[in-house]
C-alpha positions in Angstrom: 96.0 5.6 -287.3 97.5 3.4 -284.7 97.2 -0.3 -285.4 98.5 -3.4 -283.6 98.1 -7.2 -283.9 98.0 -9.9 -281.3 97.9 -13.4 -282.9 95.3 -13.4 -285.6 93.5 -10.1 -284.4 94.3 -6.7 -285.5 93.0 -3.6 -283.9 93.1 0.1 -284.8 92.2 3.5 -283.6 92.0 6.7 -285.5 91.6 10.1 -283.8 90.4 13.2 -285.7 91.0 16.8 -285.0 87.4 17.4 -283.8 87.9 14.8 -281.1 86.0 12.0 -282.9 87.6 8.5 -282.6 87.0 5.2 -284.4 88.4 2.0 -282.8 88.0 -1.8 -283.2 89.2 -4.6 -285.5 90.8 -4.6 -288.8 89.5 -7.2 -291.3 89.9 -8.3 -294.9 87.3 -9.3 -297.4 86.6 -9.3 -301.1 85.1 -6.0 -302.0 82.8 -6.2 -305.0 82.0 -2.8 -306.7 80.5 -4.4 -309.8 80.5 -7.9 -311.3 83.8 -7.0 -313.1 85.4 -4.7 -310.5 86.5 -6.9 -307.6 89.3 -6.0 -305.0 90.5 -9.1 -303.3 92.0 -8.9 -299.7 90.5 -5.4 -299.2 91.5 -4.2 -295.7 88.9 -2.4 -293.8 88.0 -1.4 -290.1 85.0 -2.9 -288.3 84.3 0.2 -286.0 82.6 -0.7 -282.8 83.8 1.8 -280.3 83.0 5.2 -282.1 82.9 8.5 -280.3 82.2 12.1 -281.4 80.4 13.0 -284.5 80.5 9.4 -285.7 77.6 8.4 -283.2 76.3 5.1 -284.6 77.3 5.4 -288.1 77.9 2.3 -290.1 81.1 3.2 -291.8 83.6 5.7 -293.3 85.2 5.7 -296.6 88.9 6.5 -296.3 90.3 8.8 -299.0 93.6 9.7 -297.8 96.7 9.4 -299.9 98.0 6.5 -297.9 98.1 2.8 -298.8 95.2 1.8 -296.4 92.6 4.1 -298.1 90.3 2.8 -300.9 92.3 5.0 -303.1 95.4 3.5 -302.0 94.3 -0.1 -302.1 92.8 0.1 -305.6 95.7 2.1 -307.1 96.9 -0.7 -309.3 93.4 -1.1 -310.8 92.3 2.5 -311.1 95.6 4.5 -311.0 94.5 6.5 -307.9 91.6 8.0 -309.8 88.3 8.1 -307.9 84.9 9.9 -307.9 83.7 11.6 -304.8 80.3 13.1 -305.3 80.0 15.7 -302.5 82.4 18.7 -302.3 84.2 19.8 -299.1 84.0 22.9 -297.2 84.4 26.5 -298.6 87.7 27.1 -296.7 90.9 25.6 -297.6 94.2 25.5 -295.8 96.2 23.8 -298.5 98.1 20.6 -297.7 99.6 17.6 -299.6 96.9 15.4 -297.7 94.0 17.2 -299.3 92.7 16.7 -302.8 91.9 20.1 -304.3 89.0 20.4 -306.6 87.1 23.0 -308.6 83.3 22.4 -308.1 81.5 22.9 -311.5 78.2 21.1 -310.6 76.6 18.6 -308.4 74.5 15.9 -309.6 72.2 13.4 -307.7 71.1 10.2 -309.5 72.7 11.6 -312.6 70.5 14.6 -312.5 72.3 18.0 -312.6 71.0 20.2 -309.9 70.2 23.8 -310.7 72.8 25.5 -308.5 74.2 28.9 -309.8 77.9 28.6 -310.7 78.6 31.6 -308.5 77.7 29.6 -305.4 81.1 27.9 -305.7 83.2 30.8 -307.2 84.0 32.4 -303.8 86.5 29.7 -302.4 88.5 26.8 -303.4 87.2 23.2 -302.3 89.2 20.5 -300.7 88.6 16.8 -299.9 89.9 16.4 -296.4 90.0 12.8 -295.7 90.5 13.5 -291.9 87.2 15.3 -291.6 84.1 13.5 -290.9 81.7 16.1 -292.2 81.3 17.4 -295.7 80.2 21.0 -295.9 78.7 22.9 -298.6 77.5 26.5 -299.1 73.8 26.5 -297.9 72.3 27.0 -301.3 74.2 24.0 -302.7 73.6 21.9 -299.6 69.9 22.6 -299.7 69.4 21.7 -303.3 71.5 18.5 -302.9 69.7 17.4 -299.7 66.3 17.9 -301.3 67.3 15.8 -304.3 68.9 13.1 -302.2 65.9 12.8 -299.9 63.6 12.5 -303.0 65.8 9.5 -304.3 65.8 8.0 -300.8 62.0 8.3 -300.3 61.5 4.6 -300.2 63.8 4.2 -297.3 63.1 4.8 -293.7 64.5 8.1 -292.3 66.5 7.8 -289.2 66.9 10.4 -286.4 69.0 13.4 -287.0 72.2 13.4 -285.0 73.6 16.9 -284.2 74.4 18.5 -287.5 73.6 15.3 -289.5 70.0 16.1 -290.7 69.6 13.6 -293.6 70.0 10.2 -292.0 68.4 6.7 -292.9 67.8 3.6 -291.0 69.0 0.8 -293.4 69.0 -2.1 -291.0 66.4 -3.9 -293.0 67.2 -2.5 -296.5 70.4 -4.2 -297.4 71.8 -7.6 -296.4 75.3 -8.8 -297.6 75.2 -12.1 -299.4 78.1 -14.4 -299.1 79.4 -15.7 -302.4 81.2 -18.8 -303.4 84.7 -17.4 -302.6 83.7 -16.4 -299.0 83.5 -12.8 -299.8 80.4 -10.5 -299.2 78.5 -8.7 -301.8 76.0 -5.9 -301.1 
């Protein structure tokens, strides 16, 4: 990531291996996860100029091992532990930048999906914070997509974009509410 400031405005640009680019302003705010889990001065990017597979996505959650990711910024509170609910691709190159995982099950809305364990026994899985797409074996992906769509049935589906086939238009679904400290809560 490249970042630079001029006066009180800070900009960033992140380029990914697949040619995707995120660019715009850095900002800080209070990140409220629950009523008791609050991260003050959370640094995040407000992407405006996005190219590649990002299209018109609303955001990206950084899971890198650096200080700017959500893992790094919450390390003092959560000791670098986090939960990531979608496994990565079935290929692994191995790197200190990746989080290696063994997939044992997938759940959507706390309901374990009926996916045979053999689906995940053929390859290691990684979480690659520099990849914009999470890939699953077809059997696992189809089960997860079906369950996710069922849970999201009350929301408007958005247009599919290239390989992104489960998109939602949430423009009217969630509005941030400013609290007494000037932070935003979703």
